[in-house]
DRENTORKOL-3810 file (N, C-alpha, C; in nm, 4 decimals):
REM DRENTORKOL-3810
@n.u->1.0217; n.v->8.8697; n.w->-0.9927; ca.u->1.0110; ca.v->8.7258; ca.w->-0.9784; c.u->1.0922; c.v->8.6821; c.w->-0.8567
@n.u->1.0328; n.v->8.5987; n.w->-0.7734; ca.u->1.0988; ca.v->8.5559; ca.w->-0.6513; c.u->1.2076; c.v->8.4522; c.w->-0.6775
@n.u->1.1825; n.v->8.3608; n.w->-0.7681; ca.u->1.2801; ca.v->8.2567; ca.w->-0.7987; c.u->1.3777; c.v->8.3122; c.w->-0.9021
@n.u->1.5035; n.v->8.3229; n.w->-0.8634; ca.u->1.6048; ca.v->8.3796; ca.w->-0.9511; c.u->1.6773; c.v->8.2715; c.w->-1.0323
@n.u->1.6936; n.v->8.1536; n.w->-0.9718; ca.u->1.7691; ca.v->8.0476; ca.w->-1.0380; c.u->1.7242; c.v->7.9125; c.w->-0.9837
@n.u->1.7078; n.v->7.8180; n.w->-1.0738; ca.u->1.6792; ca.v->7.6795; ca.w->-1.0377; c.u->1.7582; c.v->7.5923; c.w->-1.1328
@n.u->1.8323; n.v->7.4965; n.w->-1.0767; ca.u->1.9029; ca.v->7.4029; ca.w->-1.1634; c.u->1.9127; c.v->7.2673; c.w->-1.0930
@n.u->1.9103; n.v->7.1632; n.w->-1.1739; ca.u->1.9191; ca.v->7.0273; ca.w->-1.1228; c.u->2.0574; c.v->6.9746; c.w->-1.1531
@n.u->2.1217; n.v->6.9201; n.w->-1.0518; ca.u->2.2521; ca.v->6.8549; ca.w->-1.0681; c.u->2.2443; c.v->6.7193; c.w->-1.0007
@n.u->2.2323; n.v->6.6141; n.w->-1.0811; ca.u->2.2170; ca.v->6.4794; ca.w->-1.0263; c.u->2.0857; c.v->6.4694; c.w->-0.9515
@n.u->2.0932; n.v->6.4323; n.w->-0.8252; ca.u->1.9729; ca.v->6.4214; ca.w->-0.7432; c.u->1.9577; c.v->6.5397; c.w->-0.6490
@n.u->2.0209; n.v->6.6505; n.w->-0.6843; ca.u->2.0082; ca.v->6.7714; ca.w->-0.6028; c.u->1.9553; c.v->6.8852; c.w->-0.6890
@n.u->1.8784; n.v->6.9707; n.w->-0.6238; ca.u->1.8183; ca.v->7.0864; ca.w->-0.6884; c.u->1.8735; c.v->7.2109; c.w->-0.6189
@n.u->1.9237; n.v->7.3060; n.w->-0.6969; ca.u->1.9698; ca.v->7.4325; ca.w->-0.6413; c.u->1.8615; c.v->7.5366; c.w->-0.6660
@n.u->1.8267; n.v->7.6106; n.w->-0.5613; ca.u->1.7271; ca.v->7.7172; ca.w->-0.5730; c.u->1.7863; c.v->7.8442; c.w->-0.5133
@n.u->1.7801; n.v->7.9526; n.w->-0.5899; ca.u->1.8189; ca.v->8.0849; ca.w->-0.5395; c.u->1.6975; c.v->8.1739; c.w->-0.5553
@n.u->1.6525; n.v->8.2287; n.w->-0.4451; ca.u->1.5357; ca.v->8.3164; ca.w->-0.4485; c.u->1.5708; c.v->8.4508; c.w->-0.3863
@n.u->1.4927; n.v->8.5500; n.w->-0.4226; ca.u->1.5174; ca.v->8.6846; ca.w->-0.3715; c.u->1.3840; c.v->8.7559; c.w->-0.3571
@n.u->1.3644; n.v->8.8170; n.w->-0.2406; ca.u->1.2417; ca.v->8.8934; ca.w->-0.2175; c.u->1.2673; c.v->8.9959; c.w->-0.1092
@n.u->1.2149; n.v->9.1141; n.w->-0.1296; ca.u->1.2221; ca.v->9.2202; ca.w->-0.0298; c.u->1.3655; c.v->9.2465; c.w->0.0174
@n.u->1.4605; n.v->9.2373; n.w->-0.0763; ca.u->1.6000; ca.v->9.2667; ca.w->-0.0438; c.u->1.6760; c.v->9.1542; c.w->0.0240
@n.u->1.6152; n.v->9.0389; n.w->0.0409; ca.u->1.6806; ca.v->8.9246; ca.w->0.1039; c.u->1.6950; c.v->8.8122; c.w->0.0024
@n.u->1.8074; n.v->8.7425; n.w->0.0115; ca.u->1.8334; ca.v->8.6330; ca.w->-0.0807; c.u->1.8486; c.v->8.5031; c.w->-0.0034
@n.u->1.7966; n.v->8.3950; n.w->-0.0592; ca.u->1.8109; ca.v->8.2622; ca.w->-0.0002; c.u->1.8665; c.v->8.1693; c.w->-0.1066
@n.u->1.9673; n.v->8.0926; n.w->-0.0691; ca.u->2.0255; ca.v->7.9921; ca.w->-0.1581; c.u->2.0204; c.v->7.8591; c.w->-0.0851
@n.u->1.9794; n.v->7.7548; n.w->-0.1563; ca.u->1.9739; ca.v->7.6245; ca.w->-0.0919; c.u->1.9879; c.v->7.5116; c.w->-0.1923
@n.u->2.0474; n.v->7.4032; n.w->-0.1440; ca.u->2.0574; ca.v->7.2794; ca.w->-0.2192; c.u->1.9577; c.v->7.1825; c.w->-0.1590
@n.u->1.8765; n.v->7.1232; n.w->-0.2444; ca.u->1.7707; ca.v->7.0333; ca.w->-0.2005; c.u->1.7940; c.v->6.8956; c.w->-0.2613
@n.u->1.7954; n.v->6.7932; n.w->-0.1758; ca.u->1.8022; ca.v->6.6552; ca.w->-0.2233; c.u->1.6591; c.v->6.6037; c.w->-0.2261
@n.u->1.6220; n.v->6.5330; n.w->-0.3312; ca.u->1.4851; ca.v->6.4871; ca.w->-0.3455; c.u->1.4797; c.v->6.3513; c.w->-0.4118
@n.u->1.3714; n.v->6.2808; n.w->-0.3893; ca.u->1.3442; ca.v->6.1565; ca.w->-0.4618; c.u->1.1935; c.v->6.1339; c.w->-0.4665
@n.u->1.1500; n.v->6.0707; n.w->-0.5730; ca.u->1.0077; ca.v->6.0420; ca.w->-0.5861; c.u->0.9763; c.v->5.9091; c.w->-0.5189
@n.u->0.8525; n.v->5.8955; n.w->-0.4758; ca.u->0.8081; ca.v->5.7721; ca.w->-0.4134; c.u->0.6944; c.v->5.7145; c.w->-0.4978
@n.u->0.6655; n.v->5.5863; n.w->-0.4820; ca.u->0.5611; ca.v->5.5234; ca.w->-0.5642; c.u->0.4207; c.v->5.5789; c.w->-0.5408
@n.u->0.3982; n.v->5.6480; n.w->-0.4312; ca.u->0.2630; ca.v->5.6951; ca.w->-0.4002; c.u->0.2419; c.v->5.8429; c.w->-0.4344
@n.u->0.2981; n.v->5.8892; n.w->-0.5450; ca.u->0.2789; ca.v->6.0260; ca.w->-0.5953; c.u->0.3308; c.v->6.1322; c.w->-0.4995
@n.u->0.4421; n.v->6.1053; n.w->-0.4353; ca.u->0.5058; ca.v->6.2033; ca.w->-0.3475; c.u->0.6483; c.v->6.2282; c.w->-0.3934
@n.u->0.6950; n.v->6.3472; n.w->-0.3642; ca.u->0.8363; ca.v->6.3782; ca.w->-0.3783; c.u->0.8831; c.v->6.4181; c.w->-0.2390
@n.u->0.9758; n.v->6.3416; n.w->-0.1855; ca.u->1.0317; ca.v->6.3731; ca.w->-0.0541; c.u->1.1540; c.v->6.4618; c.w->-0.0764
@n.u->1.1684; n.v->6.5676; n.w->0.0039; ca.u->1.2839; ca.v->6.6551; ca.w->-0.0121; c.u->1.3475; c.v->6.6868; c.w->0.1226
@n.u->1.4756; n.v->6.7211; n.w->0.1150; ca.u->1.5503; ca.v->6.7660; ca.w->0.2318; c.u->1.6463; c.v->6.8756; c.w->0.1873
@n.u->1.6441; n.v->6.9876; n.w->0.2566; ca.u->1.7395; ca.v->7.0941; ca.w->0.2269; c.u->1.8691; c.v->7.0555; c.w->0.2965
@n.u->1.9721; n.v->7.0292; n.w->0.2155; ca.u->2.0966; ca.v->6.9737; ca.w->0.2691; c.u->2.2085; c.v->7.0769; c.w->0.2816
@n.u->2.1851; n.v->7.1953; n.w->0.2279; ca.u->2.2882; ca.v->7.2990; ca.w->0.2347; c.u->2.2243; c.v->7.4348; c.w->0.2108
@n.u->2.2688; n.v->7.5356; n.w->0.2840; ca.u->2.2213; ca.v->7.6717; ca.w->0.2621; c.u->2.1100; c.v->7.7121; c.w->0.3565
@n.u->2.0341; n.v->7.8119; n.w->0.3142; ca.u->1.9239; ca.v->7.8653; ca.w->0.3936; c.u->1.8241; c.v->7.7547; c.w->0.4253
@n.u->1.7790; n.v->7.7495; n.w->0.5479; ca.u->1.6835; ca.v->7.6496; ca.w->0.5955; c.u->1.7386; c.v->7.5075; c.w->0.5918
@n.u->1.8714; n.v->7.4939; n.w->0.6017; ca.u->1.9351; ca.v->7.3631; ca.w->0.6053; c.u->1.8694; c.v->7.2767; c.w->0.7128
@n.u->1.8398; n.v->7.1532; n.w->0.6787; ca.u->1.7757; ca.v->7.0624; ca.w->0.7731; c.u->1.6255; c.v->7.0500; c.w->0.7544
@n.u->1.5657; n.v->7.1368; n.w->0.6741; ca.u->1.4229; ca.v->7.1273; ca.w->0.6474; c.u->1.3946; c.v->6.9988; c.w->0.5697
@n.u->1.2925; n.v->6.9260; n.w->0.6100; ca.u->1.2496; ca.v->6.8060; ca.w->0.5377; c.u->1.1008; c.v->6.8194; c.w->0.5076
@n.u->1.0585; n.v->6.7555; n.w->0.3991; ca.u->0.9176; ca.v->6.7641; ca.w->0.3663; c.u->0.8788; c.v->6.6785; c.w->0.2485
@n.u->0.7534; n.v->6.6928; n.w->0.2101; ca.u->0.6979; ca.v->6.6166; ca.w->0.0986; c.u->0.6121; c.v->6.7060; c.w->0.0114
@n.u->0.6173; n.v->6.6789; n.w->-0.1174; ca.u->0.5254; ca.v->6.7366; ca.w->-0.2147; c.u->0.4344; c.v->6.6219; c.w->-0.2568
@n.u->0.3048; n.v->6.6433; n.w->-0.2511; ca.u->0.2111; ca.v->6.5402; ca.w->-0.2934; c.u->0.1341; c.v->6.5898; c.w->-0.4148
@n.u->0.0976; n.v->6.4975; n.w->-0.5010; ca.u->0.0291; ca.v->6.5312; ca.w->-0.6262; c.u->-0.0978; c.v->6.4488; c.w->-0.6356
@n.u->-0.2100; n.v->6.5176; n.w->-0.6593; ca.u->-0.3376; ca.v->6.4487; ca.w->-0.6721; c.u->-0.4101; c.v->6.5025; c.w->-0.7943
@n.u->-0.4460; n.v->6.4123; n.w->-0.8834; ca.u->-0.5153; ca.v->6.4512; ca.w->-1.0055; c.u->-0.6536; c.v->6.5061; c.w->-0.9701
@n.u->-0.6879; n.v->6.6205; n.w->-1.0282; ca.u->-0.8171; ca.v->6.6841; ca.w->-1.0072; c.u->-0.8764; c.v->6.7083; c.w->-1.1455
@n.u->-0.9710; n.v->6.6280; n.w->-1.1838; ca.u->-1.0291; ca.v->6.6418; ca.w->-1.3171; c.u->-0.9353; c.v->6.5886; c.w->-1.4228
@n.u->-0.9606; n.v->6.6283; n.w->-1.5464; ca.u->-0.8820; ca.v->6.5768; ca.w->-1.6585; c.u->-0.7512; c.v->6.6504; c.w->-1.6818
@n.u->-0.7478; n.v->6.7790; n.w->-1.6474; ca.u->-0.6308; ca.v->6.8576; ca.w->-1.6852; c.u->-0.5674; c.v->6.9351; c.w->-1.5705
@n.u->-0.5954; n.v->6.8972; n.w->-1.4470; ca.u->-0.5383; ca.v->6.9688; ca.w->-1.3337; c.u->-0.4845; c.v->6.8716; c.w->-1.2311
@n.u->-0.3821; n.v->6.9173; n.w->-1.1609; ca.u->-0.3235; ca.v->6.8407; ca.w->-1.0516; c.u->-0.3104; c.v->6.9328; c.w->-0.9319
@n.u->-0.3531; n.v->6.8854; n.w->-0.8174; ca.u->-0.3377; ca.v->6.9611; ca.w->-0.6937; c.u->-0.2050; c.v->6.9215; c.w->-0.6303
@n.u->-0.1262; n.v->7.0216; n.w->-0.5915; ca.u->0.0039; ca.v->6.9986; ca.w->-0.5307; c.u->-0.0032; c.v->7.0399; c.w->-0.3849
@n.u->0.0302; n.v->6.9464; n.w->-0.2968; ca.u->0.0334; ca.v->6.9757; ca.w->-0.1542; c.u->0.1769; c.v->6.9806; c.w->-0.1054
@n.u->0.2041; n.v->7.0694; n.w->-0.0119; ca.u->0.3389; ca.v->7.0842; ca.w->0.0428; c.u->0.3312; c.v->7.0747; c.w->0.1944
@n.u->0.4129; n.v->6.9887; n.w->0.2509; ca.u->0.4279; ca.v->6.9869; ca.w->0.3963; c.u->0.5774; c.v->6.9813; c.w->0.4251
@n.u->0.6196; n.v->7.0567; n.w->0.5247; ca.u->0.7618; ca.v->7.0619; ca.w->0.5569; c.u->0.7809; c.v->7.0852; c.w->0.7059
@n.u->0.8977; n.v->7.0467; n.w->0.7539; ca.u->0.9314; ca.v->7.0639; ca.w->0.8946; c.u->1.0714; c.v->7.1245; c.w->0.9042
@n.u->1.0801; n.v->7.2340; n.w->0.9776; ca.u->1.2077; ca.v->7.3003; ca.w->1.0042; c.u->1.2254; c.v->7.3004; c.w->1.1550
@n.u->1.3145; n.v->7.2183; n.w->1.2040; ca.u->1.3261; ca.v->7.1887; ca.w->1.3463; c.u->1.4329; c.v->7.2731; c.w->1.4156
@n.u->1.4192; n.v->7.4038; n.w->1.4120; ca.u->1.5158; ca.v->7.4913; ca.w->1.4778; c.u->1.4425; c.v->7.5969; c.w->1.5588
@n.u->1.5072; n.v->7.6475; n.w->1.6605; ca.u->1.4462; ca.v->7.7461; ca.w->1.7494; c.u->1.4385; c.v->7.8831; c.w->1.6830
@n.u->1.5445; n.v->7.9242; n.w->1.6144; ca.u->1.5505; ca.v->8.0564; ca.w->1.5525; c.u->1.5337; c.v->8.0417; c.w->1.4017
@n.u->1.4323; n.v->8.1077; n.w->1.3481; ca.u->1.4107; ca.v->8.1066; ca.w->1.2037; c.u->1.5107; c.v->8.2017; c.w->1.1402
@n.u->1.5903; n.v->8.1555; n.w->1.0409; ca.u->1.7019; ca.v->8.2366; ca.w->0.9895; c.u->1.6658; c.v->8.3457; c.w->0.8902
@n.u->1.5375; n.v->8.3693; n.w->0.8670; ca.u->1.4952; ca.v->8.4699; ca.w->0.7705; c.u->1.3967; c.v->8.5665; c.w->0.8358
@n.u->1.3794; n.v->8.6844; n.w->0.7770; ca.u->1.2815; ca.v->8.7795; ca.w->0.8315; c.u->1.1413; c.v->8.7191; c.w->0.8369
@n.u->1.0577; n.v->8.7707; n.w->0.9254; ca.u->0.9234; ca.v->8.7181; ca.w->0.9498; c.u->0.8376; c.v->8.7128; c.w->0.8234
@n.u->0.8537; n.v->8.8071; n.w->0.7313; ca.u->0.7737; ca.v->8.8088; ca.w->0.6088; c.u->0.7923; c.v->8.6790; c.w->0.5304
@n.u->0.9142; n.v->8.6210; n.w->0.5347; ca.u->0.9372; ca.v->8.4955; ca.w->0.4648; c.u->0.8603; c.v->8.3816; c.w->0.5302
@n.u->0.8567; n.v->8.3809; n.w->0.6614; ca.u->0.7850; ca.v->8.2748; ca.w->0.7323; c.u->0.6359; c.v->8.2806; c.w->0.7018
@n.u->0.5823; n.v->8.3998; n.w->0.6871; ca.u->0.4386; ca.v->8.4151; ca.w->0.6682; c.u->0.3951; c.v->8.4103; c.w->0.5225
@n.u->0.4824; n.v->8.4478; n.w->0.4300; ca.u->0.4412; ca.v->8.4589; ca.w->0.2907; c.u->0.5452; c.v->8.4054; c.w->0.1927
@n.u->0.6672; n.v->8.4457; n.w->0.2089; ca.u->0.7718; ca.v->8.4158; ca.w->0.1107; c.u->0.7991; c.v->8.2689; c.w->0.0907
@n.u->0.8085; n.v->8.1925; n.w->0.1994; ca.u->0.8388; ca.v->8.0506; ca.w->0.1875; c.u->0.7285; c.v->7.9788; c.w->0.1102
@n.u->0.6035; n.v->8.0152; n.w->0.1345; ca.u->0.4921; ca.v->7.9525; ca.w->0.0623; c.u->0.5053; c.v->7.9761; c.w->-0.0875
@n.u->0.5345; n.v->8.0991; n.w->-0.1264; ca.u->0.5491; ca.v->8.1317; ca.w->-0.2687; c.u->0.6663; c.v->8.0554; c.w->-0.3284
@n.u->0.7783; n.v->8.0540; n.w->-0.2587; ca.u->0.8978; ca.v->7.9853; ca.w->-0.3082; c.u->0.8714; c.v->7.8366; c.w->-0.3241
@n.u->0.8137; n.v->7.7744; n.w->-0.2227; ca.u->0.7866; ca.v->7.6311; ca.w->-0.2303; c.u->0.6859; c.v->7.5982; c.w->-0.3389
@n.u->0.5847; n.v->7.6810; n.w->-0.3549; ca.u->0.4849; ca.v->7.6569; ca.w->-0.4595; c.u->0.5515; c.v->7.6606; c.w->-0.5976
@n.u->0.6304; n.v->7.7616; n.w->-0.6220; ca.u->0.6958; ca.v->7.7718; ca.w->-0.7537; c.u->0.7987; c.v->7.6621; c.w->-0.7734
@n.u->0.8692; n.v->7.6264; n.w->-0.6665; ca.u->0.9654; ca.v->7.5172; ca.w->-0.6753; c.u->0.8935; c.v->7.3864; c.w->-0.7066
@n.u->0.7792; n.v->7.3635; n.w->-0.6439; ca.u->0.7011; ca.v->7.2421; ca.w->-0.6697; c.u->0.6608; c.v->7.2334; c.w->-0.8164
@n.u->0.6174; n.v->7.3435; n.w->-0.8719; ca.u->0.5763; ca.v->7.3449; ca.w->-1.0121; c.u->0.6950; c.v->7.3137; c.w->-1.1022
@n.u->0.8090; n.v->7.3741; n.w->-1.0739; ca.u->0.9273; ca.v->7.3480; ca.w->-1.1578; c.u->0.9766; c.v->7.2047; c.w->-1.1417
@n.u->0.9715; n.v->7.1526; n.w->-1.0194; ca.u->1.0110; ca.v->7.0140; ca.w->-0.9992; c.u->0.9163; c.v->6.9208; c.w->-1.0737
@n.u->0.7870; n.v->6.9479; n.w->-1.0665; ca.u->0.6879; ca.v->6.8661; ca.w->-1.1363; c.u->0.7160; c.v->6.8680; c.w->-1.2864
@n.u->0.7427; n.v->6.9845; n.w->-1.3417; ca.u->0.7742; ca.v->6.9958; ca.w->-1.4838; c.u->0.8962; c.v->6.9111; c.w->-1.5185
@n.u->0.9975; n.v->6.9174; n.w->-1.4340; ca.u->1.1187; ca.v->6.8388; ca.w->-1.4562; c.u->1.0864; c.v->6.6894; c.w->-1.4575
@n.u->1.0080; n.v->6.6423; n.w->-1.3595; ca.u->0.9709; ca.v->6.5010; ca.w->-1.3544; c.u->0.8885; c.v->6.4616; c.w->-1.4763
@n.u->0.7957; n.v->6.5465; n.w->-1.5160; ca.u->0.7133; ca.v->6.5152; ca.w->-1.6326; c.u->0.7983; c.v->6.5015; c.w->-1.7573
@n.u->0.9000; n.v->6.5860; n.w->-1.7727; ca.u->0.9894; ca.v->6.5760; ca.w->-1.8881; c.u->1.0651; c.v->6.4437; c.w->-1.8870
@n.u->1.1095; n.v->6.4019; n.w->-1.7693; ca.u->1.1787; ca.v->6.2731; ca.w->-1.7575; c.u->1.0846; c.v->6.1590; c.w->-1.7961
@n.u->0.9626; n.v->6.1618; n.w->-1.7428; ca.u->0.8670; ca.v->6.0554; ca.w->-1.7740; c.u->0.8323; c.v->6.0524; c.w->-1.9216
@n.u->0.8171; n.v->6.1694; n.w->-1.9831; ca.u->0.7855; ca.v->6.1736; ca.w->-2.1257; c.u->0.8987; c.v->6.1148; c.w->-2.2083
@n.u->1.0234; n.v->6.1465; n.w->-2.1711; ca.u->1.1387; ca.v->6.0921; ca.w->-2.2431; c.u->1.1432; c.v->5.9393; c.w->-2.2340
@n.u->1.0962; n.v->5.8873; n.w->-2.1211; ca.u->1.0947; ca.v->5.7423; ca.w->-2.0999; c.u->0.9673; c.v->5.6786; c.w->-2.1526
@n.u->0.8784; n.v->5.7583; n.w->-2.2094; ca.u->0.7534; ca.v->5.7057; ca.w->-2.2643; c.u->0.6530; c.v->5.6681; c.w->-2.1576
@n.u->0.6648; n.v->5.7282; n.w->-2.0395; ca.u->0.5776; ca.v->5.6921; ca.w->-1.9272; c.u->0.4702; c.v->5.7958; c.w->-1.9001
@n.u->0.4850; n.v->5.9157; n.w->-1.9515; ca.u->0.3939; ca.v->6.0246; ca.w->-1.9166; c.u->0.2798; c.v->6.0403; c.w->-2.0143
@n.u->0.1922; n.v->6.1358; n.w->-1.9835; ca.u->0.0767; ca.v->6.1630; ca.w->-2.0704; c.u->0.1175; c.v->6.2233; c.w->-2.2025
END
């Protein structure tokens, strides 16, 4: 499993991932927006400075499509090339799913969710 640890502390998310002998740790600050987006910024750790959005679009009755866009504005990528081509996509996809689950639990507790 690539994602080793995920935990939420206040408005920050900690993610520790490991693949192919390399480990990445990062703190992500995030907030939801009224238009079905979650904006995030990596504020500490690997890929510090990355900003992006997760978008959610209902597809049919029981599925949601999750889109990820991000920007990392540095000249040197701090991880091996395999992460740039494959690993980051897997990590972000799984992180998006876990974040979505977390938000859904909050909405359900507040009586707002399905």
